[in-house]
C-alpha positions as CSV (number, residue, x, y, z in Angstrom):
1,M,-52.3,227.8,41.1
2,V,-49.8,231.0,42.0
3,R,-51.9,234.2,41.8
4,Y,-50.0,237.1,40.0
5,N,-50.1,239.4,43.4
6,E,-48.6,236.2,45.6
7,V,-45.3,236.8,46.1
8,M,-43.0,234.1,44.3
9,K,-39.5,233.2,45.9
10,K,-36.9,230.5,45.4
11,I,-34.3,229.5,47.8
12,L,-30.5,228.5,45.7
13,I,-27.7,227.3,47.7
14,I,-24.5,228.6,45.9
15,C,-20.4,226.9,46.7
16,L,-17.8,229.3,45.5
17,S,-15.3,226.6,46.0
18,L,-13.7,225.5,43.1
19,I,-13.1,222.2,42.4
20,L,-10.0,221.9,42.2
21,S,-7.3,219.1,41.9
22,G,-5.5,218.5,45.3
23,C,-8.2,221.8,46.2
24,S,-11.5,220.1,47.1
25,S,-14.6,222.1,48.0
26,F,-16.3,222.1,51.1
27,S,-19.1,219.7,51.6
28,I,-22.3,221.4,52.4
29,L,-22.8,222.4,56.2
30,K,-25.8,222.5,58.1
31,K,-27.7,225.9,58.2
32,E,-27.2,227.2,62.0
33,I,-27.2,230.7,62.3
34,Q,-23.7,231.1,64.2
35,P,-23.4,233.8,66.6
36,Q,-21.5,237.2,65.4
37,P,-18.4,237.7,66.7
38,E,-16.0,240.4,67.8
39,E,-14.5,242.1,65.3
40,P,-10.8,240.1,65.6
41,I,-7.5,242.1,67.4
42,L,-5.0,242.4,64.8
43,P,-1.6,244.0,65.8
44,S,-0.8,247.0,65.6
45,N,1.8,246.9,63.1
46,L,-0.5,245.5,60.5
47,N,-3.1,246.8,58.5
48,S,-6.2,245.1,58.5
49,D,-7.7,247.1,56.3
50,Y,-5.7,246.8,53.5
51,H,-7.3,244.8,50.7
52,Y,-5.9,245.0,47.0
53,N,-9.3,245.2,45.4
54,Y,-8.2,243.9,42.2
55,Y,-11.7,242.0,41.3
56,Y,-13.7,244.8,42.1
57,G,-12.3,246.5,39.0
58,F,-14.2,244.5,36.8
59,L,-17.3,245.2,37.9
60,N,-20.1,247.4,36.0
61,N,-21.6,250.0,38.8
62,E,-24.5,247.8,40.0
63,E,-22.0,245.2,40.6
64,K,-19.6,247.6,42.5
65,N,-22.4,248.3,44.3
66,I,-23.7,245.0,45.2
67,Y,-20.0,244.0,46.5
68,N,-19.6,247.8,48.8
69,I,-23.1,246.6,50.3
70,M,-21.4,243.0,50.9
71,Y,-17.9,244.6,51.8
72,E,-20.3,246.4,54.6
73,S,-22.4,243.3,55.7
74,V,-19.1,240.9,55.7
75,A,-16.8,242.9,57.4
76,N,-19.3,243.8,60.0
77,Y,-19.7,239.4,60.4
78,E,-23.0,239.6,59.5
79,T,-24.1,236.1,58.4
80,K,-27.0,237.9,56.5
81,T,-27.2,240.3,54.2
82,S,-30.5,242.3,52.2
83,Y,-30.3,243.8,49.0
84,P,-32.3,245.9,46.6
85,S,-33.3,243.7,43.9
86,V,-30.5,242.6,41.8
87,D,-29.7,241.0,39.1
88,Y,-28.8,237.2,39.8
89,E,-25.8,237.1,37.3
90,S,-25.0,240.9,38.6
91,F,-25.3,239.3,42.2
92,L,-22.6,236.7,41.4
93,R,-20.1,238.4,39.1
94,A,-20.0,240.5,42.4
95,Q,-19.5,237.3,44.8
96,M,-17.0,236.2,43.2
97,A,-15.5,239.4,42.6
98,F,-15.5,239.7,46.4
99,N,-14.8,236.3,47.3
100,Y,-11.4,236.2,45.1
101,D,-10.1,240.0,46.6
102,H,-10.8,239.3,50.5
103,P,-9.6,235.7,51.5
104,E,-9.8,236.5,55.3
105,Y,-13.6,236.3,54.8
106,Y,-13.4,232.7,54.6
107,W,-16.7,231.9,55.4
108,I,-18.8,233.3,52.9
109,S,-17.8,230.5,49.7
110,E,-21.4,229.2,50.4
111,F,-24.5,230.9,50.5
112,E,-28.0,230.6,50.5
113,C,-29.8,233.1,48.3
114,T,-33.2,234.5,48.3
115,T,-34.7,235.6,44.8
116,T,-37.8,237.5,44.1
117,F,-39.1,237.4,40.4
118,D,-35.3,236.0,39.6
119,Q,-34.3,239.0,41.7
120,V,-32.0,238.4,44.7
121,T,-32.9,240.4,48.1
122,E,-30.9,238.5,50.9
123,V,-27.9,236.0,51.1
124,K,-27.2,233.7,53.7
125,Y,-24.0,232.6,54.6
126,M,-24.0,228.7,55.4
127,N,-19.9,228.2,56.2
128,A,-19.9,227.8,60.3
129,F,-17.5,230.6,62.1
130,S,-16.3,231.2,65.2
131,P,-14.9,234.4,67.2
132,E,-12.5,232.4,68.4
133,E,-11.4,231.0,65.4
134,L,-11.3,234.3,63.8
135,E,-8.7,235.6,66.8
136,E,-7.0,232.4,66.6
137,C,-6.5,233.3,62.6
138,A,-5.4,237.2,63.5
139,Q,-2.9,235.8,66.1
140,V,-0.7,233.6,64.1
141,A,-0.4,235.6,61.0
142,H,0.8,238.2,63.6
143,N,3.1,235.9,65.1
144,I,4.1,235.0,61.2
145,L,4.9,238.4,60.4
146,Y,6.6,239.6,63.7
147,C,10.1,239.0,62.5
148,V,9.5,240.8,59.7
149,N,11.4,244.1,59.7
150,Q,9.9,247.2,58.6
151,N,13.3,248.1,57.0
152,W,12.9,245.1,54.8
153,S,12.3,245.5,50.9
154,T,9.3,244.3,49.4
155,Y,10.7,241.0,47.7
156,D,12.3,240.3,51.4
157,K,8.8,240.2,53.1
158,I,7.2,238.3,50.1
159,R,10.6,236.2,50.2
160,Y,9.6,235.5,54.1
161,I,6.2,234.6,53.5
162,Y,6.8,232.0,50.5
163,E,9.3,230.2,52.5
164,Y,7.4,230.3,55.9
165,I,3.9,228.8,54.7
166,I,6.3,226.1,52.4
167,E,8.0,225.4,55.9
168,T,5.4,224.9,57.5
169,T,2.7,223.4,55.7
170,D,2.3,220.1,54.4
171,Y,0.9,219.5,51.3
172,N,-2.4,217.3,51.9
173,L,-5.6,216.3,49.5
174,Q,-7.6,215.6,53.2
175,A,-6.7,218.8,54.6
176,N,-9.0,220.4,56.9
177,Y,-11.1,223.8,55.2
178,N,-8.4,222.9,52.4
179,Q,-9.8,225.9,50.3
180,D,-8.8,228.8,52.7
181,I,-6.7,230.3,55.5
182,R,-7.7,228.2,58.2
183,S,-5.6,225.3,56.9
184,V,-2.4,226.9,56.7
185,L,-2.8,229.0,59.7
186,L,-4.1,226.8,62.6
187,Y,-3.9,223.5,60.7
188,Q,-0.5,223.5,58.6
189,S,-1.8,221.3,56.3
190,S,-3.4,222.5,53.2
191,V,-3.6,222.4,48.9
192,C,-2.7,224.8,46.4
193,A,-6.3,227.3,47.1
194,G,-5.3,227.1,50.7
195,Y,-1.8,227.9,50.0
196,S,-2.4,230.8,47.7
197,R,-5.0,232.4,49.7
198,T,-3.1,232.6,52.9
199,F,0.3,234.1,50.8
200,Q,-2.4,236.8,49.8
201,Y,-3.6,237.2,53.5
202,L,0.3,237.8,54.6
203,C,0.5,240.4,51.6
204,N,-2.6,242.1,52.9
205,L,-1.4,242.9,56.1
206,L,1.8,243.9,55.0
207,E,0.3,246.3,52.4
208,I,1.5,244.4,49.2
209,P,-0.2,244.3,46.2
210,C,-1.4,240.6,45.9
211,I,-3.6,239.1,43.7
212,Y,-5.1,235.4,43.7
213,V,-5.3,233.4,40.4
214,T,-6.7,230.3,39.4
215,G,-6.0,228.2,36.5
216,T,-5.0,225.2,35.4
217,G,-1.4,223.7,35.9
218,K,1.2,221.8,32.8
219,D,-1.0,218.1,33.1
220,G,-4.6,220.2,33.4
221,E,-5.3,219.9,36.8
222,S,-7.5,223.2,38.6
223,H,-5.0,224.8,40.4
224,S,-4.5,228.7,41.8
225,W,-1.7,230.2,43.0
226,N,-0.8,234.5,42.9
227,Q,0.7,238.0,41.4
228,V,2.2,240.1,43.5
229,Q,3.9,244.0,42.8
230,I,7.1,244.8,43.6
231,D,8.3,248.3,42.6
232,G,5.7,249.0,39.7
233,N,6.2,245.8,38.2
234,W,4.4,242.8,38.8
235,Y,5.4,239.0,39.0
236,W,4.2,235.3,39.6
237,V,4.2,233.4,42.7
238,D,3.1,229.5,42.9
239,V,3.6,228.5,46.7
240,T,2.4,225.4,46.8
241,W,4.9,224.5,43.6
242,G,7.6,225.9,46.0
243,D,7.0,223.1,48.5
244,P,9.0,220.2,47.5
245,V,6.2,218.1,49.6
246,Y,4.2,219.0,46.3
247,E,5.8,216.1,43.9
248,N,5.6,218.1,41.0
249,E,9.3,217.5,40.2
250,S,10.1,214.3,40.7
251,G,14.5,215.3,40.4
252,M,14.0,218.2,42.7
253,G,14.4,216.1,46.2
254,N,13.6,218.2,49.6
255,V,15.3,221.3,48.2
256,M,12.7,224.6,48.4
257,N,11.9,225.4,44.6
258,Y,12.4,229.0,43.8
259,N,11.0,228.4,40.2
260,Y,7.9,230.2,41.5
261,L,9.4,233.0,43.3
262,C,9.0,236.3,41.4
263,V,9.1,235.2,37.9
264,S,8.2,236.4,34.9
265,D,5.6,235.5,32.1
266,K,8.9,233.4,30.2
267,D,9.1,231.2,33.1
268,F,5.4,230.8,34.2
269,L,3.1,230.6,31.3
270,D,4.6,227.6,29.7
271,T,3.5,225.7,33.0
272,H,0.4,227.8,34.3
273,V,-2.8,228.3,32.3
274,I,-5.1,231.3,33.6
275,N,-8.5,231.0,33.8
276,T,-10.1,234.6,32.7
277,G,-13.5,233.8,34.1
278,F,-15.3,231.6,36.5
279,S,-17.7,228.8,36.3
280,L,-20.2,227.7,39.0
281,S,-22.5,224.6,38.7
282,N,-25.5,227.0,37.7
283,Y,-23.3,229.8,36.1
284,S,-20.3,230.3,34.3
285,C,-18.5,233.6,32.5
286,S,-15.5,234.0,31.0
287,D,-12.7,236.7,29.4
288,I,-14.0,239.3,31.9
289,Y,-10.5,239.1,33.9
290,V,-7.5,240.6,32.6
291,Y,-3.9,240.1,34.4
292,P,-0.7,242.3,34.4
293,S,2.0,241.0,32.0
294,C,5.0,240.3,33.6
295,T,8.0,240.7,31.7
296,D,10.6,241.7,34.2
297,D,13.1,239.5,35.6
298,S,15.0,241.8,38.3
299,Y,13.5,239.7,41.6
300,N,14.1,236.0,40.1
301,Y,15.2,234.6,43.0
302,Y,18.2,233.0,40.7
303,V,19.0,236.6,39.5
304,L,19.7,238.0,42.7
305,E,21.8,234.6,43.7
306,G,23.5,235.4,41.2
307,C,23.3,231.4,39.6
308,Y,21.1,232.5,36.5
309,F,23.0,231.5,32.9
310,D,21.7,232.6,29.9
311,Y,24.2,230.2,28.5
312,Y,26.5,227.6,29.6
313,D,30.2,229.0,29.8
314,R,32.2,226.5,31.8
315,Y,34.5,228.2,33.3
316,E,32.1,231.3,33.7
317,V,30.4,228.3,36.1
318,E,33.5,226.9,37.8
319,A,34.7,230.7,38.8
320,Y,30.7,230.3,40.4
321,F,31.4,227.1,42.4
322,A,34.4,228.4,43.1
323,N,33.8,231.2,45.0
324,L,31.2,229.8,47.0
325,L,33.8,226.5,48.0
326,K,36.5,228.5,48.5
327,N,34.3,230.8,51.1
328,G,33.1,227.0,52.9
329,Y,29.6,226.8,50.7
330,I,30.0,223.1,50.4
331,R,26.1,222.3,50.0
332,S,23.4,223.2,48.2
333,I,24.7,224.9,44.9
334,E,22.1,225.9,42.3
335,L,22.2,226.9,39.1
336,K,19.6,228.0,36.9
337,F,19.5,228.2,32.5
338,S,18.1,230.5,30.7
339,N,16.7,227.8,27.6
340,R,16.7,223.7,27.7
341,D,20.2,223.7,25.3
342,S,22.5,225.4,27.7
343,F,20.5,223.5,30.2
344,L,21.6,220.4,28.8
345,E,25.4,221.6,27.6
346,A,25.9,222.3,31.4
347,Y,24.3,218.7,32.8
348,Y,26.1,216.6,30.2
349,D,29.4,218.8,30.8
350,L,29.0,218.6,34.6
351,F,27.9,215.4,35.3
352,D,27.5,212.7,32.6
353,D,30.5,213.2,29.9
354,G,31.0,209.6,29.0
355,D,33.5,207.9,30.2
356,S,34.7,209.8,32.8
357,D,32.0,211.2,36.3
358,G,32.1,214.7,34.8
359,Y,33.8,217.8,35.7
360,I,32.0,218.7,38.8
361,F,34.7,216.2,40.8
362,E,37.8,218.2,38.8
363,I,36.0,221.5,40.6
364,I,35.5,220.1,44.0
365,K,38.7,218.8,43.9
366,K,40.3,221.9,42.8
367,Y,38.8,224.3,44.9
368,C,37.4,222.4,48.6
369,N,40.6,222.5,50.6
370,V,40.0,219.6,52.6
371,S,41.7,216.3,52.7
372,R,38.5,214.0,53.2
373,S,37.0,212.4,50.7
374,M,33.5,214.3,49.1
375,K,30.8,213.0,47.1
376,Y,27.4,215.0,45.9
377,E,24.2,214.4,45.6
378,L,22.2,216.0,42.4
379,H,18.6,217.5,41.6
380,Y,17.7,218.8,38.1
381,S,14.6,219.5,36.4
382,E,15.0,219.5,32.9
383,S,12.0,221.3,32.8
384,M,12.7,224.1,34.4
385,Y,16.3,224.3,33.3
386,Y,17.4,224.0,37.3
387,I,20.4,222.3,38.6
388,C,21.5,221.6,42.5
389,V,24.0,220.1,43.4
390,D,24.6,218.8,47.4
391,I,28.2,218.7,48.4
392,Y,29.4,215.9,51.1
393,V,32.1,215.8,53.7
394,N,32.5,212.1,54.3
């Protein structure tokens, strides 16, 4: 029999890692308190203090106070945080917002809550981390961004990060620490959570507004990606699906996929469904997050490269090929169409017009100034209205 004046406490263990398809959650780790590390030294040209705290804006005043207490504690690499008694659900909303806003504090995804009369009074973070590991992550980030010219445009910096992660990371369901930045920075093997959290982390260091977004992909699998801001406009970025190792499109071959770099709603939301809340084992919350609309195509990779077509015109496309072939560009010529009908018209005219090999051979013979034989390989995606032609000289 518990007397009224006895303090009633209960311990809750929470895991914030989303159980993603290809983004598996951490297993429960041992509870040993790790030595408090010294703050890692970041390179002088990067801003470790910049964070685009998007999810903070969806909190009420009590939850913002929790978030701020959390930040002060975690930023000092403390493994335990005390709170003035706060409502459990308010704590979870603040914790999720903090976790989504701060990829650099990767060890906070699992925690142990001490509650008194259903009020959270203390939190212990369960994941192990070390000063050496933190320092190594910071140093790798410096090495990655060392080549970034400060005179580059925001788009150029975003594209550099996108390409770097794709070129150096293997998509691997069994990757260590695949829910956080260590998997990409230290082990070059990850899944969607690791790709998108690392992209967010590197954008933060370059002071580029970036949001971490969760949801489901076109087949209903759990997934995560990002939004970035350029010149006041927002764009979608999905680094994971840009990686040809991730077999989201069997026709893409080994070509880096730019269909998910700085794209608008119309090119993205047909294949991505956004979560507007979060769900944990003992609590769920929906319809609390609203994301910026992405209506601009100015920084669509294919628009910038001059290979985006609103409709198929044989002679316009021929002129595009001719310009590249005359300049000696004889590999990976890309075309992107705005709609399925134009894509199909281009595909059948260029590559399969019945009895012959298609008009592409006429183009190659006309504009390739070589005497040797040539061949091409075709990669395409009907769902993305995309064609890539690799032309080879034998």
